[in-house]
KOLFI-755928 format. One record per residue (C-alpha): residue in one letter; x, y, z. Coordinates in pm, whole numbers, padded with zeros to 5 digits, always signed. Layout:
aXYZ...
This chain:
m+06898-05226+00203a+07230-05413+00402t+07446-05224+00131v+07344-04872+00217w+07319-04954+00562k+07687-05049+00553y+07796-04729+00437l+07549-04525+00649v+07690-04694+00992v+07990-04548+01002p+07904-04179+00892l+07629-04199+01165t+07878-04350+01430v+08110-04039+01342l+07847-03789+01370l+07727-03881+01704i+08073-03893+01859l+08152-03535+01772c+07809-03459+01921y+07913-03617+02254a+08279-03435+02219v+08113-03116+02186l+07852-03156+02498a+08126-03277+02686a+08349-02976+02602y+08102-02776+02660p+07829-02830+02939d+07670-02507+02936l+07526-02579+02611t+07302-02838+02736g+07174-02710+03048k+06979-02929+03244v+07018-03210+02942a+07358-03345+03096a+07176-03344+03467g+06825-03398+03384q+06664-03688+03553t+06555-04038+03393l+06365-04313+03517r+06489-04675+03444v+06358-04975+03514d+06558-05295+03389g+06391-05550+03173d+06515-05800+02895i+06365-05581+02651v+06327-05178+02717l+06102-04961+02595g+06179-04580+02563g+05946-04327+02647l+05944-03979+02593f+05654-03763+02804p+05641-03369+02865i+05703-03421+03212h+05769-03023+03263e+05594-02772+03059k+05853-02551+02846g+06040-02320+03038k+06050-01973+03015n+06301-01688+02944e+06614-01899+02969s+06505-02162+03173i+06440-02475+02949c+06175-02648+03183g+05907-02535+03358d+05657-02630+03630i+05556-03020+03629n+05299-03099+03405q+05081-03294+03620d+04818-03404+03363r+05024-03485+03039g+05313-03578+03212i+05301-03713+03504q+04976-03891+03465r+05060-04052+03106l+05397-04143+03264e+05234-04353+03495a+05026-04482+03226m+05308-04602+03026l+05437-04795+03374f+05121-04910+03453a+05083-05053+03127i+05424-05243+03156d+05323-05392+03485l+05012-05523+03306i+05224-05681+03031n+05469-05832+03265n+05221-05977+03484d+05036-06117+03163t+05121-06483+03085n+04982-06440+02738i+05242-06149+02604l+05621-06231+02601p+05616-06476+02847g+05908-06543+03071i+06023-06209+02938e+06093-05905+03136i+06023-05563+02990g+06194-05283+03091a+06169-04893+03020e+06370-04568+02996i+06156-04285+03041r+06291-03893+02941d+06132-03543+02982t+06087-03326+02686c+05976-03058+02866s+05759-02950+02600s+06042-02886+02399d+06107-03030+02040t+06491-02904+02085y+06510-03070+02407a+06338-03381+02340l+06582-03446+02038e+06868-03398+02305q+06729-03677+02527s+06662-03908+02224l+07010-03882+02158e+07058-04093+02429f+06796-04357+02332v+07066-04375+01983r+07368-04356+02195s+07248-04686+02368s+07128-04889+02054l+07474-04778+01880t+07643-05031+02011t+07379-05299+01861v+07380-05094+01540t+07725-05142+01514l+07731-05534+01602t+07442-05604+01345s+07643-05437+01073p+07778-05635+00791e+08115-05687+00934c+08028-05862+01248p+07914-06173+01147p+07575-06309+01396e+07774-06547+01542h+07966-06305+01753v+07713-06124+01867p+07637-06206+02215v+07331-06326+02334n+07252-06112+02659h+07223-05775+02671t+07068-05687+02941a+07335-05552+03090n+07328-05214+02853p+06979-05077+02987g+06970-04788+02711v+06950-05057+02432v+06547-04992+02372a+06336-05163+02100g+06092-04866+01996v+06038-04584+02153i+05653-04417+02350g+05577-04065+02268g+05642-03790+02189s+05320-03593+02350y+05319-03278+02082s+05383-03367+01705t+05684-03119+01664v+05863-03333+01939s+05732-03634+01720i+05857-03515+01400q+06209-03465+01552v+06248-03786+01702a+06132-03941+01443n+06355-03840+01179l+06623-03920+01425l+06488-04284+01520r+06489-04366+01140l+06803-04352+01099f+06866-04600+01335q+06583-04831+01240i+06383-04810+01605p+06021-04789+01581q+05807-04531+01751i+05444-04507+01903s+05291-04199+01969y+05041-04142+02195a+04919-03794+02089s+05078-03650+01830t+04809-03600+01604s+04947-03358+01331s+04897-03464+00979e+05224-03456+00822l+05339-03738+01036s+05111-03981+00794d+05382-03928+00509r+05555-04300+00529k+05833-04162+00307k+05980-03936+00574f+05864-04109+00899e+05858-04465+00814y+05916-04646+01135f+05627-04384+01303a+05277-04487+01433r+05044-04365+01647t+04755-04473+01823v+04558-04115+01767p+04413-04030+01424p+04563-03761+01231d+04496-03362+01258k+04352-03388+00946l+04055-03584+01075q+04050-03366+01357a+04062-03044+01130k+03735-03202+00922a+03593-03268+01249i+03629-02939+01350a+03478-02751+00983d+03162-02976+01006i+03081-02808+01357v+03112-02466+01198a+02910-02578+00900s+02641-02761+01155f+02563-02409+01373g+02564-02161+00996w+02905-02034+01064t+03093-01875+00742y+03317-01666+00878v+03588-01768+01163s+03903-01646+01295t+04206-01903+01324i+04486-01943+01604a+04750-02194+01559s+05033-02226+01812e+05391-02264+01596g+05543-02579+01536n+05390-02854+01341y+05086-02909+01533g+04934-02623+01538e+05003-02514+01127s+04953-02793+00999g+04654-02809+01220i+04523-02500+01072y+04603-02558+00779e+04402-02858+00692f+04139-02668+00892q+04114-02403+00639k+04124-02703+00348e+03819-02807+00519a+03629-02493+00540a+03734-02425+00181l+03524-02700+00041r+03254-02545+00286n+03268-02222+00191i+03376-02051+00502c+03612-01768+00521i+03898-01702+00738a+03858-01326+00931r+04169-01310+01062a+04474-01621+01086e+04701-01556+01384k+05024-01760+01506i+05126-01751+01880l+05541-01786+01837s+05708-02035+02089s+05824-01681+02227a+05550-01504+02272d+05463-01352+02617s+05173-01164+02736q+05172-00887+02508t+05174-01101+02208y+04838-01314+02393d+04706-00913+02435k+04779-00781+02054i+04601-01096+01960i+04301-01036+02140t+04308-00667+02047r+04290-00792+01673l+04057-01041+01695k+03816-00779+01821k+03843-00583+01534k+03674-00859+01331q+03363-00814+01525n+03189-01025+01310a+03414-01322+01309k+03253-01463+01632v+03401-01774+01637v+03764-01833+01692v+03907-02165+01597l+04197-02267+01812f+04479-02521+01740t+04737-02478+01999r+04923-02595+02285v+04746-02609+02623e+05002-02352+02774d+04879-02098+02469a+04556-02149+02541r+04539-02094+02866d+04754-01748+02830l+04502-01667+02551l+04209-01717+02792s+04410-01494+03062a+04434-01236+02781a+04078-01184+02659m+04040-01217+03074r+04245-00912+03099a+04058-00738+02790n+03765-00808+02949h+03620-00989+02673s+03397-01246+02817e+03134-01256+02583s+03355-01122+02305f+03397-01476+02147i+03299-01864+02102w+03602-02055+02182l+03635-02369+01913a+03930-02588+02048s+04101-02869+01934d+04217-03149+02148g+04528-02935+02256w+04286-02797+02472g+04011-03065+02436a+03837-03158+02795q+04153-03058+03041e+04127-02813+03360t+04455-02620+03286p+04334-02428+03014v+04018-02299+03218k+04126-02319+03594g+04052-01969+03699r+03972-01822+03338e+03553-02005+03332i+03428-01640+03261v+03630-01624+02916a+03602-02010+02874e+03223-02051+02933g+03057-02180+02602a+03328-02323+02452i+03320-02605+02210t+03612-02826+02261i+03726-03155+02068e+03919-03463+02213l+03970-03780+02125q+03735-04016+02222t+03818-04254+02522r+03691-04487+02750k+03791-04439+03115i+04010-04678+03257r+03933-04751+03588q+04222-05015+03690y+04446-04724+03607d+04275-04433+03846k+04300-04735+04148y+04660-04780+04048f+04720-04383+04018l+04548-04314+04351n+04758-04543+04525l+05066-04371+04450n+05256-04165+04675p+05631-04044+04761t+05690-04346+04949n+05537-04621+04761n+05656-04452+04410a+06057-04437+04422r+06083-04546+04075n+05931-04212+03921p+06230-04011+04022w+06001-03646+03862f+05734-03803+04161k+05837-03596+04472e+05844-03259+04257f+05511-03354+04098w+05368-03420+04479e+05510-03115+04600q+05366-02868+04331k+05047-03005+04364f+04989-03001+04711k+05162-02737+04737c+05388-02864+05061t+05760-02964+05067l+05845-03282+05155p+06100-03418+05377p+06437-03494+05197d+06541-03824+05322g+06292-04052+05497t+06073-03884+05805g+06399-03880+06052n+06413-03484+06053a+06104-03409+05911t+05929-03103+05974p+05546-03127+06126a+05454-02954+05768e+05695-03201+05568l+05511-03459+05760r+05182-03332+05698c+05233-03284+05330l+05412-03709+05317k+05067-03789+05445k+04819-03656+05187s+04648-03862+04927l+04586-03848+04561d+04248-03970+04641d+04085-03660+04767g+03825-03616+04497s+04000-03382+04240h+04082-03632+04038l+04042-03673+03652q+04176-03892+03469e+04391-03774+03186k+04177-03823+02878k+04481-03950+02657t+04556-04238+02902q+04394-04482+02678f+04616-04388+02400v+04958-04464+02617v+04867-04742+02730d+04744-04896+02373a+05087-04738+02222v+05277-04974+02479y+05028-05284+02409a+05056-05277+02049l+05466-05250+02083g+05405-05521+02360n+05175-05735+02147a+05389-05669+01862l+05707-05794+02023d+05506-06109+02159r+05441-06200+01742m+05749-06138+01656h+05919-06380+01924r+05644-06639+01876s+05733-06631+01538i+06082-06636+01572c+06177-06799+01886n+05916-07050+01841e+05751-06988+02159t+06074-06991+02385l+06058-06821+02735e+06353-06645+02624l+06493-06404+02372c+06647-06644+02128e+06918-06486+01860g+06655-06433+01594m+06552-06128+01821v+06921-05997+01943p+06932-05769+01815i+06575-05697+01730n+06517-05607+01383g+06322-05268+01433q+06255-05266+01022r+06107-05575+01062l+05941-05543+01413f+05771-05236+01228k+05660-05315+00907e+05548-05691+01029y+05404-05686+01326i+05363-05304+01457l+05108-05188+01111n+04922-05525+01095i+04875-05545+01496e+04499-05547+01589f+04341-05585+01925q+04105-05516+02169d+04266-05316+02446i+04165-05342+02816v+03855-05174+02797g+03772-05304+02468s+03805-05054+02194l+03954-05167+01863v+04348-05079+01841s+04475-05096+01499f+04681-04868+01218d+04606-04840+00867e+04912-04838+00594k+05036-04476+00733g+05001-04607+01098d+04773-04399+01162g+04517-04450+01440l+04109-04460+01409g+03922-04155+01387r+03720-04092+01690y+03634-03800+01870d+03382-03610+02163i+03284-03315+02160f+03226-03131+02462n+03088-02820+02566f+03245-02593+02851r+02956-02410+03033r+02782-02352+03382d+02532-02548+03555s+02244-02448+03770d+02463-02447+04126n+02713-02245+03871h+02979-02468+03885y+03182-02529+03553s+03254-02851+03366y+03274-02982+03012v+03002-03173+02915r+02969-03403+02642v+02737-03262+02368g+02815-03497+02079e+03068-03710+01890w+03248-03712+01534h+03300-04108+01386g+03348-04032+01018e+03023-03803+01058l+02918-03558+01271g+02684-03611+01553l+02582-03348+01684d+02262-03088+01769p+02350-02757+01761n+02099-02673+02012s+02241-02875+02270v+02494-02636+02318q+02521-02391+02574f+02676-02054+02487h+02780-01771+02734p+02486-01607+02824s+02617-01275+02689v+02697-01405+02315p+02437-01167+02137v+02150-01375+01986p+01981-01208+01631s+01618-01200+01755t+01562-01397+01354a+01817-01682+01495d+01828-01941+01762l+02191-01954+01754p+02481-01681+01771m+02579-01597+01435s+02974-01576+01326q+02921-01408+00901c+03067-01119+00730s+02742-01098+00548l+02411-01147+00638p+02242-01429+00445c+02052-01281+00082k+01698-01325+00035r+01549-01569-00204d+01532-01331-00525e+01875-01177-00476i+02266-01283-00540k+02576-01244-00322k+02836-00941-00476l+03166-00980-00311q+03307-00702-00185d+03628-00867-00233d+03770-01132-00462d+03985-01267-00139e+03646-01266+00130a+03427-01520-00039c+03196-01425+00267c+03187-01079+00268w+02913-00936+00026f+02647-00760-00069c+02339-00841-00185s+02169-00734-00530a+01846-00841-00653c+01787-01031-00947e+01545-00916-01223p+01181-01049-01243h+01285-01222-01555q+01566-01413-01445f+01662-01699-01200v+01909-01761-00929k+02133-02012-01091d+02371-02027-00820e+02456-01782-00532f+02616-01522-00753t+02443-01589-01051c+02172-01459-01200t+02015-01635-01482d+01750-01491-01777c+01493-01740-01837a+01486-01832-02212r+01244-01630-02415g+00886-01690-02317y+00990-01822-02000w+00907-01681-01629p+01093-01781-01302l+00909-02057-01045s+00844-01925-00713n+01123-02081-00574l+01332-01917-00815s+01529-02279-00873g+01435-02256-01273c+01163-02142-01549y+00859-02270-01624k+00661-02199-02030r+00439-01898-02005m+00073-01949-02173e+00054-01717-02522e-00190-01435-02435y-00379-01256-02698m-00720-01086-02708d-01037-01286-02605f-01344-01211-02697a-01508-01255-02359s-01313-01012-02190p-01413-00679-02101w-01096-00513-02293s-01269-00688-02649i-01612-00652-02521i-01649-00264-02556p-01501-00207-02906v-01715-00534-03047v-02039-00366-02924f-01888-00015-03036s-01882-00212-03390l-02171-00363-03394l-02353-00025-03307g-02178+00109-03600i-02238-00170-03830m-02609-00181-03783a-02631+00223-03832t-02419+00184-04140c-02683-00071-04281f-02962+00149-04127v-02836+00442-04365a-02782+00208-04656i-03142+00062-04625v-03283+00469-04620f-03025+00562-04892v-03148+00250-05082t-03520+00278-05026h-03504+00651-05127n-03238+00622-05388q-03476+00825-05653t-03526+01108-05429p-03366+01463-05476l-03135+01425-05171v-02987+01054-05235k-02939+01210-05608a-02790+01507-05466s-02559+01362-05199s-02354+01193-05525r-02546+00837-05495e-02244+00623-05620l-01932+00808-05338s-02174+00758-05090y-02280+00387-05152i-01884+00333-05149l-01818+00544-04830l-02109+00345-04621l-01900+00030-04757g-01595+00192-04642f-01749+00269-04313a-01876-00082-04276s-01529-00224-04361c-01388-00021-04065y-01655-00148-03833a-01610-00505-03937m-01251-00462-03877t-01266-00497-03502f-01353-00850-03586p-01000-00967-03701i-00821-00759-03493l-00974-00860-03177a-00959-01275-03296k-00641-01489-03228p-00374-01369-03436s-00304-01655-03700e-00168-01609-04066t-00569-01545-04262t-00647-01340-03974c-00302-01137-03986s-00361-01055-04327i-00649-00907-04279q-00557-00721-04066r-00284-00658-04314i-00496-00538-04598g-00834-00442-04395l-00735-00211-04175g-00539+00047-04422l-00788-00044-04712s-01051+00016-04521f-00985+00419-04435c-00842+00431-04757v-01182+00341-04933c-01393+00628-04734y-01116+00887-04771s-01046+00846-05137a-01500+00882-05196l-01432+01193-04937l-01130+01347-05146t-01309+01212-05500k-01574+01420-05369t-01467+01739-05185n-01218+01798-05479r-01515+01781-05695i-01689+02055-05495a-01368+02260-05488r-01314+02217-05866i-01702+02241-06003f-01709+02612-05760e-01364+02718-05808s-01465+02684-06245a-01782+02856-06164s-01622+03166-06049h-01366+03191-06328s-01524+03027-06636a-01829+02924-06755q-01650+02599-06890r-01806+02295-06744p-01491+02137-06522k-01364+01809-06664y-01441+01462-06471i-01714+01515-06270s-01899+01271-06416p-02044+00987-06182k-01838+00740-06363s-01528+00965-06369q-01570+00994-05955l-01555+00617-05947v-01243+00591-06154i-01086+00835-05985c-01153+00684-05669f-01077+00311-05745v-00740+00480-05875l-00698+00600-05521v-00778+00299-05338s-00530+00093-05586a-00250+00276-05445q-00299+00178-05117l-00409-00210-05219f-00094-00237-05434g+00102-00104-05142e-00060-00366-04909l+00013-00642-05108m+00376-00575-05116w+00387-00580-04780l+00273-00906-04812i+00484-01031-05030v+00823-00877-04852v+00699-00959-04491p+00471-01262-04504p+00178-01269-04280g+00193-01460-03963a+00130-01473-03591s+00417-01433-03330t+00520-01400-02943q+00604-01054-02843l+00685-01044-02493s+00572-00761-02219k+00883-00493-02155d+00868-00703-01819r+00894-01034-02010y+00613-01147-01777h+00324-01156-02042v+00415-01371-02382i+00200-01212-02630l+00088-01381-02959k+00021-01117-03218c+00094-01073-03553n+00378-00984-03713i+00360-00654-03736t+00520-00395-03560d+00375-00077-03399t+00579+00133-03657s+00512-00045-03928l+00148-00019-03845v+00161+00369-03855v+00391+00404-04192s+00067+00147-04391l-00142+00414-04257a+00088+00700-04380y-00136+00677-04693n-00466+00732-04529m-00294+01021-04348f-00214+01195-04683l-00550+01183-04801i-00701+01303-04460i-00471+01589-04489c-00586+01642-04844c-00944+01605-04779t-00902+01862-04497v-00715+02119-04707y-01017+02056-04959a-01287+02122-04709f-01114+02428-04606k-01098+02583-04925t-01499+02526-04997r-01586+02665-04662k-01667+03006-04860i-01952+02830-05107p-02289+02915-05095e-02457+02897-04724n-02735+02698-04891f-02483+02451-04979n-02450+02276-04636e-02292+01957-04710a-01977+02102-04790k-01974+02231-04420f-02013+01856-04299i-01731+01733-04506g-01490+02035-04374f-01647+01939-04002t-01611+01525-04048m-01228+01632-04172y-01139+01812-03877t-01292+01564-03637t-01099+01317-03815c-00757+01482-03789i-00848+01568-03382v-00890+01174-03379w-00611+01076-03567l-00377+01325-03362a-00504+01129-03038f-00441+00850-03154v-00074+00868-03230p+00027+00939-02909l-00216+00693-02753y-00107+00414-02960f+00245+00426-02904g+00196+00530-02512t-00005+00207-02435t+00291-00030-02612g+00308-00144-02218d-00036-00310-02218f-00096-00491-02559r-00477-00541-02469m-00498-00158-02424q-00333-00110-02707i-00538-00313-02947t-00862-00178-02788t-00743+00147-02875l-00696+00124-03217c-00992-00117-03268i-01193+00227-03119t-00985+00474-03316v-01104+00281-03636s-01447+00234-03536m-01461+00611-03402s-01298+00764-03728a-01597+00562-03932t-01880+00683-03697v-01715+01044-03748a-01773+01060-04098l-02141+00846-04058a-02277+01106-03857c-02170+01389-04011l-02217+01299-04356f-02500+01117-04312t-02720+01212-04024p-02855+01545-04125k-02984+01343-04466v-03120+01067-04297y-03269+01259-04056i-03441+01450-04358i-03507+01170-04534v-03769+01014-04263f-03825+01283-04012q-03918+01556-04283p-03968+01400-04628e-04168+01764-04721k-03766+01871-04747n-03677+01606-04991v-03755+01781-05309r-03551+01980-05534r-03577+02399-05454l-03681+02612-05788n-03522+02923-05678t-03265+03008-05401t-03116+03331-05317s-02819+03367-05117t-02625+03714-05009r-02352+03545-05233r-02530+03681-05513s-02597+03260-05616h-02915+03170-05834y-03054+02944-06048d-03230+03012-06421a-03472+02697-06385p-03794+02561-06591p-04146+02687-06414r-04179+02430-06117d-04479+02256-06283m-04258+02098-06513v-04146+01874-06252n-04206+01516-06314n-04366+01289-06061h-03998+01159-05917g-03940+01526-05863q-03704+01599-06162y-03724+01849-06444p-03731+01753-06750r-03394+01701-06964g-03234+02045-07095r-03004+02292-07041y-02971+02507-06709i-02793+02783-06636m-02603+02833-06306r-02454+03181-06162f-02216+03243-05983n-02072+03564-05838n-02158+03705-06194q-02009+03398-06412t-02246+03125-06578t-02244+02775-06599q-02405+02524-06803y-02564+02219-06692d-02750+01909-06802s-03042+01907-06552q-02975+01461-06515d-02639+01599-06440t-02578+01478-06048e-02335+01797-05984a-02630+02040-06112e-02875+01895-05861t-02604+01915-05591s-02546+02261-05631q-02935+02330-05577a-02922+02354-05140f-03166+02113-04985l-03081+02195-04645
């Protein structure tokens, strides 16, 4: 470091000489700088001070009015602390601390020019401590040069501190700020000799973001003053806001050259974002004041909720005369304690006893709006005398909020010097050679950064590795009380985490509060319902959305995503996840099952009754005439159809599904194969009788059974192939709304209908034959009943197909429809074909005999033996008989069933 410094001293010295040469040659460039006032208090060790004694000037003026709180009070706080240290025998005993305090006029450029005086005063010291000047030639007494400073207290604004810190670091002069909070100043590489008794804006920004989040506000506007304090503060707030899903509606920046029109335009632009009620301010106090004035001119007292940083804090300056628009504001202020000794000190000051402060008279005149006598009281006017007799102790005094931090900064530098003195000078009561000149690098890095003490009000003072102070904030609410008096009321605090009850904050009475909420809202879009997600209107606006409902089978994965539940699962009531649905299937206790079961049981009972009647009267003419073998096959098919209700309604399993696959189609096939065989036989007999006397082939009972079996075998073969290709089993299927998990056989609706296609073909063929035989002799009524059966069956099946596919949304109704259709098909055939026969057998047995001669309008008759040849069973003897039909004759054996059938009993 010594080697580097060796090469830096000469260029820096030349640079400073050139700067002063320019200032001397062009005094107009400095304005008030050359003629600016300086407060000097001699001492063995001099501390520099930078305070915004004046506000920033307007137009071409460098300095404006006296800054009563941030300027005068803070300046006097430094003098107060120096007095306390000088009177304290425990800190630098025997050594007097002096001060050189300069005005920054709230301007970074002006502050930099004033800081050059600190550097110029220290330049001799720097040169003397250079490697070219041996220590033994360095004079011990430097008190004769009042400008030599051991460290600088200040500045106030972050922009000022950044400029000054960049200059002071070149000369290793420590700097401790009492108010600069910019996060940029935490950079040790850029500001290695800077510390502060206040926390960085990063913590303040985090505190403000926590406040916004606690109220549920998600859409806010921001305003920042030009410069490091405002811009870096808002930048840190935006980062914290993004972590909390808080969106920025509009971001405004107030330029240092802003006028009233600029503020008016900012208010107009903010008003356009009507949903962004909250406005976050990281501004200077002057900018906050002028912004409120613009809002007042625009009559927007109820339009905004101000949330301000410590630039506004709890000061009276921004709200005085603007209470109506500031009401309800929430402000942040560094947590401080009131120093009562300071109030006593400050309230006793007056122009007579405070001659060391060159700005005090100006402050006095501005505060009391009067004029002091120029010199003494000899020629003073009565008004001037009255002005002189004014007192600060008039009840209007409020201690400036950062007074404690000013005192802490002075004490931190004083305690560090004391420890350095005790370490180097072996507790002598004067400065030793080791501290003349003071090594700024050692003072800052070894003593200031490691200092820790209790200040005069009991608060802990220390610095972290970045030179930052502890982060503690008070939260204030500017409100009106019952007596219409406005004041700041402390409503919470932030010390690493927020301690604030939102209901304790009192907003402007005109700020609208939704009926569904207890607090004002500042949101671009209303929250979505539980089953809705957000669809962003703009990818850059995470807080502006419209709500889109999730599907019933979806749960809300996050606020932007609906996710399907897995198959067989359904969303929980709070839509946070899914639960497994129970499998549903037909229950025999359900009304949907009871109806088809009862229908089926009645059908089975009716079928059994008919079978018993036929078996009992098996040798009667009527039973014989009905083709006994095919009739029994038909009854078997009907019973099978009725029985299919039970496996269809049973819980799906491999067994029940196999029965369904085979049994459903096979039951129908047995019925319609027998009917087809029967109608085909009748049709062939009568067709043959009308053309030839030759007997048709394959009309014997055995032939009919073989034909029927062949027809059934085709269906059975198809069913077996289906079982092989698609093995039977149960699987879960979802309803259309995916709410119901249905346990069904792995049979699709389409494949079921396809499996019945063969039966449909048989039905069509039966219907065709029934239609063809419609003109056979009227006394042969069975053909007509078969025809009626087939017509009705076609109607049933035509109704079944659309009804079955139309009820796919309700599996219970669909299965019930299938069961009823199957049973209905069997019932139609059973009723049409067997009811007339059973009626005659049971209730009209006298008709259950063979008629010998029947006439017909169709000119048909039989040549039969005499009636007395009939045996005890109603049978004719075996022999040959002739049937004539339309002048054609056909010979039949008396034992031939079809010959018997040709004799009409009905």
